[in-house]
N, C-alpha and C positions, 0 to 999 in steps of 0.2 A: 852684127845688127843687135844682138841679143844684147851686148854691153852697154847700148844704147840705151835698152830697156831695167838695167840693174839699178836699182836706187843708189843715191849716192853714198860715199862712204861716211860722211857726215853728216847725220841728217839733226836738224835743231828741234829740241825738243820745245811745247807746249808750256805756258804757265802752269802750275798747281792749281791756281784761281780757275781757268779755263775750264779742268776737267771737271773741278767740284759744283763749277755752274750748270754744266751738263749732265751730272747727277745727280741735281735738286731739279733741273728741268724733266728729266725722265721719272722722278719720283712724283712729280706734279702730275706727267701724262698719265701716271699710275695710276694717280688717284679717281680721274673721269674716266677710267676703262671699265666695261662692264664683262668683259671675256676676260675668262681666267689665265689664257695660254698668254694672251696679251701683256696682262698685268704682270706676270711673271717673269717673262722677257723685258720687259720695260726695269722691272725692279733687279734682274739680272744685269743689266746695260747698265743704272746705276751703282751696281757696288762694281764693276768693270773702269767705269769712271773714277769711283775711288781710289780703286788700285792705282790706274793710272795717276793720278793726282799725289799719291804716295810717291810714287817713282819719279814723278818731276820735283816732289822737295826734296827726296835722298839725292835726286842728279844735281840741284842747285849746290847742296853741300860739298859734293865731291871736286876736289881740284881738276878733275880730268872731265873732258867731254861725253856724256850718256854715250853715245857711238864709240868711244874710243875705251870706254870700261868694257862694253859689249863683245867688243869685238878682241878684250884680252881674255874674258871668260872664254869666249869661244876659242881661242889660242891654246889656253890650260886646258880645257876639256879633250880638243883632241892631241895634245902630248898626254895627256892621262891615256886616252885610249889607246895611243900607239905601244905602250907599256903592257 
């Protein structure tokens, strides 16, 4: 039953343009907010979207699918931890 709820092995990434648009939307929303905590949160979201956009750009330039790269990194960490 739990296996049905696991995320798929290969998850497609969204284009970097999507994340950059979301970052811009968060920044615009932050301009109109008067509550400091909300403004800080929106700027934090914008930074996170920028990070995702950079990752999507990097993934688009790699020959392997991003999910495959992540799996390879996890395997390498597990092998290193076993030593």
